[in-house]
C-alpha positions in Angstrom: -6.9 0.0 4.5 -4.4 1.8 6.8 -4.5 5.1 4.9 -8.3 5.1 5.0 -8.2 4.7 8.8 -5.7 7.5 9.1 -7.9 9.7 7.0 -10.9 8.8 9.2 -8.9 9.7 12.2 -8.1 13.1 10.7 -11.8 13.7 10.0 -12.6 13.0 13.6 -9.8 15.4 14.7 -11.3 18.1 12.7 -14.7 17.4 14.4 -12.9 17.6 17.7 -11.3 21.0 16.9 -14.5 22.5 15.6 -16.8 21.2 18.3 -18.7 24.2 19.8 -20.3 22.6 22.8 -18.5 20.7 25.7 -20.8 17.7 25.1 -19.8 17.5 21.4 -16.2 18.0 22.3 -16.3 15.1 24.8 -18.0 12.8 22.3 -15.4 13.7 19.6 -12.6 13.2 22.1 -13.7 9.7 22.9 -14.2 8.9 19.2 -10.7 10.2 18.5 -9.2 8.0 21.2 -10.7 4.9 19.7 -9.7 5.8 16.2 -6.1 6.7 17.4 -5.8 3.3 19.2 -7.0 1.5 16.0 -4.5 3.3 13.8 -1.7 2.7 16.2 -2.6 -1.0 16.3 -2.6 -1.2 12.5 0.7 0.6 12.2 2.6 -1.4 14.7 5.8 -2.4 12.9 4.5 -1.1 9.5 4.9 2.7 10.0 8.3 3.3 8.4 7.8 1.0 5.3 4.3 2.6 4.7 5.8 6.1 4.9 8.7 5.2 2.6 6.4 3.7 0.1 4.2 6.9 0.1 7.3 9.1 -0.3 8.4 6.9 -3.2 5.0 7.4 -5.0 5.2 11.1 -4.3 8.7 11.2 -5.8 7.5 9.4 -8.9 4.7 11.8 -9.4 7.0 14.8 -8.9 9.4 13.3 -11.5 6.6 12.9 -14.0 5.8 16.6 -13.5 9.4 17.6 -13.8 9.7 18.8 -10.2 13.4 17.8 -9.8 13.9 19.7 -6.5 11.1 17.7 -4.9 12.5 14.4 -6.3 15.9 15.4 -4.9 14.6 16.3 -1.4 12.7 13.0 -1.2 15.6 10.9 -2.4 17.9 12.6 0.1 15.4 11.8 2.9 15.0 8.2 1.8 18.8 7.6 1.4 19.5 9.0 4.9 17.0 6.5 6.3 18.2 3.6 4.2 21.0 2.4 6.5 18.3 1.1 9.0 16.6 -0.9 6.3 19.5 -2.8 4.8 18.8 -6.5 4.3 21.6 -8.6 5.7 22.8 -11.5 3.6 21.8 -14.9 4.9 
């Protein structure tokens, strides 16, 4: 759900950047603002885990293809961030 909304926001951004008339540009700007607010609301508190999950899937796909340098880079990024996501024992 969230990634679809992000993709829709990107499509509106392309419309905004390719608008030729000021009227279309203003309309696209307003639509982009509403999409942006919607995406920000959906991502509140979820952004980092969603990005980490996406990176993990990307690393798995790269490993399946044998792209070890990509796997190494993603693993390094994830391990640098991991200290903020440690679960404290109860």
